[in-house]
N, C-alpha and C positions, 0 to 999 in steps of 0.2 A: 688791821683795822682799828682806828682809835675810838673809844666809847665814852660815854659818861661815867663818872664815877658815881658809884651807888649811893654813896654817902649824901649826895646833894638831890637825889631823887624829888625829893617833896618841892625844894625850892625850884627846881626845874620846871615841875609840872605846873605850879602856880604861875610860872612867869611866862607862860605860853601866850597870854593875851596882849601882847603889845602891839598898838596900832600903829601904822605907817605915819598917820597924820601927826600923832603926838610925838612920834619920833622925829619926824621933820622939823618940829619947834625946837628940839634940844640940839640941833646941827650948830657948832660954834664956828669961829673964822677958819678959813680955808687951811689946808695942810698940802704944800706943794710936794707934788710926786717927783722923785728923781730916778733915774734908772738903776743907781746902786741899791736901791731899795727892794728890787724885786729879785726874788729867786724863784724859777721854775724847773722841775725835774720830773722826768718820767718815772711811773712807779715801778721798780723793778728790784728784785732781791737776790742777792747771792745765795744760792743753795749750800746747804751744809753737806759736803761730799762724804763725810764721815758718818752722816745720820740720814741716809737716802730717804727713809721713810717720814722724815720731816717732823719727828715727835722734838717738841722744845727742849732745849739743852740749857742747863744751868739753872733750871727752875728752883725756887727754895724747896725744901724737903719736907716741911711740915704741912699737913692738910688740917687747916683749923676747923673743919666739920661745918662751916657755913657756906653754901653753895654760892653765895653773892659775895664772898671774899676768898676764896682759896688763894693760899699763899700770903697774901696781904691784904687785909680788908680795905686800906685806904687805895688799893689800885683798882680794884673793881672790873678789871677787864675780864674776870672769870664769871661774871654775873651770867647765868644761863639764858636771861632774856635775850641775850645776843648769839646763842648757839644756834647754828643752822642745821637742825636734827631733823625736822621734819622732810617727809618724802619729796616734797616740791623742789627741795635743792638738790635732789639726788643727782642731777645732770650738771652740777657746777664742778668742773674738773680742775684738778691741779696739774700745772704744766711743768715739768723740768726741762730747761732748754741747756743743751751741751754745745758749747763752742769750742773749735780749734783756734788756737792764738798763736800768733806770731809777732814778736818784737822784730818791726822793720829796721830797728837801728842794730841791734845785735844778731837778729836771726834766730833768736831762742824761740821755741814753739813749746806750747801747752794745751791746756783744756780749761776751761772755766764753765760754771753751770749755774743758771739763774732760776727763781720762781717766779711763775706768772699764774693767773688764773683764766678759765675760759668757761663755755657753757655749750652742750650738745644742741645742734641744730639739725635740719634735714633729716628728721627721724632717725636720729642716733648715728648719721653717716659722716657728721662733719662736726667740728668745734669752732665756735666763733670767739675770737680772741682780739688783742691789741696787735697792730703792725710791729709796734716798736719791740715787742717780745721776740718776734722771729726775724727780725732784720739783720743784716751784716752791718757792724759799726766799727768805728775806731776808738781808742781811748789814748788819750795823751796825758803822762805821767808830769809830775812836777818838774822833773830833770829834763822834759822836751822828748823824751822817747815815747814813740808811737807804737801800740799795739792794734794789730788788725784781728778782729774776732769774726769768725764766719761759722753759720750755723752747721752743726753736725748733726744734730738729733734732737727730737722732741719726743720726751715720754709723757704720755696721756695717762692719768690717773682716775679712776672713779671708784667710789665705795666709801661707805663709813657705816657705823652702827647707828641705826635711825631709832632703836630701841634702847635697851639695856641701861648702863649708866646714866643718871643725869644730874650727877651732883658734883664731880670732880673733873678737873683739868688733867689733861696728860702731862706728866712730869713725875718728878721722883716723889714716890710713895702714893702716885695715884693710878688708878687703872688705864691702861691705853684704850681708851673708848672707842676711837674712830680711825683707826690707822690701818684697818683692813681693806687694801685696795684690791678690791676684787677683779677690777677690769685694769690691767696695765698693758698699753700698747706703744712700742715705739715707731716714730715716723721719722722716715729718713726723708730730707727735704729733695722734692723732684717738682717739675713743672706742674704737676696736678696734685701734689699732696700739700705743699706750702703755698699759699695764695695770698699775696699783700697788696692791697688797694693800689695800683699803679698811681695813683693821684699822692699816695703817701710820699712826704719829701724827706722824711728824717727828721724834722724840726721836732721840739718837745711839743708844742701845741700845734696841732695839725688836725684839721677837720675830717682827714680820710686815714686817721690812726686806727685802722681796722683790718683783720685778716682772718682767713679761713684754713683750717686744717682739715683736709680730708683723710678718713681713716682707711678707706678702702674695703670697710666692712661697717657692719651696724653694730654699735654696741649694744650690749643686752638690753631688752626692752624694760628691765626693772628700773633703769635710770632713765629719767624725765627728759624728753626732748622738747624744746621751747621753739615757740613762734616768734616771729618779729613784730613789734610795736610800730607801725608805720605812719605815724602822725607826730606832729610836734607835742612837746611834753612841757613846754615851758610853764612853770607855775604849778606843775602836778608833782605831789608826793610818790617817791620811789623806794622801793625796797632794794638795796645794795648788798651783794652778798661775795666773798671772794676767800682765799687762802692767805691773805696777807698777814704782816705784823699786827702785833696787839698792844694794846695802850691805854691811856685815857686821855681826855681833854686838857687836864692839868699838866701832863708830863709828855705826851706825845707817846710814840713808840719807844720801846725800852729793851734792853737785854732781859732774857726770860720771857718776851713774848714775841719769840721768833716766827718768822712766817713759815707756813706748812703745817702748823702744828695742830689747827682746829679751824674748820671752815666758819665763817661768822656771818652775820646778816644784822640789818638795821635799817633805819629811815632816815631820809634827807629830803629836799625839795630842789627840783630843778629851777633855780632863780632867775637865769637869764642865759643868754648866749653872747658871746663875744663878736656875733655879727649883727646885734640890736643896733639900729640906727641912731640910738641915742648916745652912744659912747661916741666921744669927740674924735675927729679925724687925728689930731695930735695923740691922744691916748693909743689909738689903733696902731699908728706909726711908731709909737713907742715899743708896742708888744710884738708888731709883725713886720715893719718895715714895708718892703715893696711888695711883700707876699700879700698883703690885704687882709682885712678881716677873717677871721676863721670861726667857722659855725659850729662852735663846739659848747655843750652845755656846761655852765659854771654854777657850783654850789659853795656856801661857805658852812663851816663848823661853828655854828653858834654856841655861845655860853649863855644859855637861857636863864640860870640862876642870877647871872650880874646884868644881862640885857633888860630883865622886868624892870630895874631901877634906872637904868642908862645903858640904853640901846646901842651907843657907840662902844661899850666894852665888849672886846673880842667879836666884833660884828663887822668883817672887813667889807662886806658889800654895802651896808649902810654908810660906811665912811666914805668908800670909793664913790659911791653914787650921791653922797648927799654933801660933803665937805672937800674932796680932793680935787687938786687943780694941777695943771700943767702951765708953768709960766703964768700963774696968776688967774688962768682961765679955767672954767669948771670942765671935768671930762665927763660927766653925765648930764644931757640937756632935758631929760624927761622930767614931768610935771612934778614926780615925787621920788625920792630915793628908795632903794630896796632895802627897808628895815624891818622885815619880820624878824622875830625872835626866836625862830627854831621849833622843834618838835618835841622839847623837853627830853626826858631820859631816854625815849627811843633815838634820838639824833645821832648819827656816827660821821665819821670821817673814813675815808679810804686810807689805805697805806701801802707801803712796798710790799710787793707780792700779790696784790689785789687787781694789779694791771690785766685788762683783757676780761676781768670778772663782769659779770652781768648786773644791771640795774634793771629791775622789773616793774612793770605797771600792769596791774591785772594778769599777772603770770607770763606776760611777754615781754621779750627784752628790749627796751627802749634806748639803751646806751652801754657801751663798754667801757671800763675804768681806763684812764689814760694818763693823767699828770697831777702833780700838787703844786701849789704856788703860794707863796707869802710875799706880801708887800712890807713886813717888818712890824714892829712895835707899834710904830706910830699909826699904822693901819688896822691893828686890832689883834694881831698876832700876841698870844699870852707871853712867849718867850723869845719871839724873834728868829726862830730855827725853823728849818723846814722839815717837820718831824710829826706830822698829823695832830697838832694841839689844837687848842680852841683859837680860832681867829685866821686858820688857814682856809684856802680855796682848793676845791676838788675841780679837775676838768674831767669830762666824759666825752667820749665820741657819739655823736648822735647815730642812730641806727636808721632813722627815717630817710636821711639824706643820702646813707650809704646802701638802702635796701636792694636797690636793683643789682648794684656790683655783687653783694653777698649771693644772691639769688644766682647770678652769672658764675660764681666762682665755686659753688657746691656742686659736686659730684656724687654719683652712686654706681654701683656695678652695673653693667649692661644687662638687660632683661634675659638676653640669650644666655649670658654667663651663669645667672642664677638658675635658669630652667636646666642647663647642662649639669650644674653642679647638684641639682635636686635629682635629676636624672642617675646620676652617678651614686648618690647616696641611695637611692631606691635599688638600683642594681647591687650595691653592696650588702643592703639589707636582705634581697632576694637571695643571695648566695649564702649568707649566713643562715637564712631559713633553711636551705637545702642541706646544708652541712649539719645542722640539728636534727634533721629529718632523716637522714642517712643512718 
């Protein structure tokens, strides 16, 4: 999860008050959008199999003693304001997916592992996550060889230290403060255990990129289970959390900010949906072709410190909806562009490994993390690379439009099974008492 750097906190906080009206006045001649400038990818991160507990590898060895700048004060990703240590995050799961691999050209086989995030639902019997985290898929190498990946196992991990050390990040020289995964369960894919919304097409931007893992048992009740937010959240501020990579808005994610090391949280705003009718038909066709508009939430990672003086700096939705065109025609037909200037130091971006993680409104899950997107430097990206830096877009799968399917996909043990199990435990207890009395 990419965060703001702590050194620009004051500027960011001062820059919150940018008005859409004044932003509109600053829009300059149109910038034409071409296909080659768009990069979109699912948020998924390769797991470090030699480091299965997910502790950060390769972090600098020196602890400066400054909790907002451990390792390097300029990086800021260790600022405790972004740590998700409070008990309300206890039900946010780390997922390790293991895939069987087969090179269809050479026949070579092997395994691969990836990190995603999720959240307990259904009273702890199920986990909500992204469909692309559990989907069988193929990869094509630069030499044209194709590898088929088939899901073999999902490890669901819960547990962290919600008290204890609050000043140091896991890494060389720092206490390992939150890697005690007290609940670890392997889920083998079956018709009832791994449920992917049947509407999911495998496309990167897909309004049905959502899935349910049924555990077959309830996670311990010390871990929070969440309800669903089943109404539109456009324009709402949300709290996003996940086990993804870490970094900051200037640099994006980077080595030493490996996914899986610490659960993170922060704020952003559901700015718009790609199904909003104010997007032009040509823009929708460019993004989705014959599939048609996808009703996914889109948020941008605003650089408030710069946007306070120039709203077009690292503010991609302002540029896209205010001055971007296709073939000379505007791509946004709304009365005003989407030019908010962000939430200051609290605004964050999702990153690799956050896929499937929840975005909360009032403690309920409003969306799951799905993809990242950049339209390049000309459209606000600070460095032009898709790496969770300032000026990129985050895409989230809406829960409200998928809620009925989620409810239908969750399972719990049959009541008779629970009763029989309880009876068996009582019988064992009675036998034990008889042995103690004899």
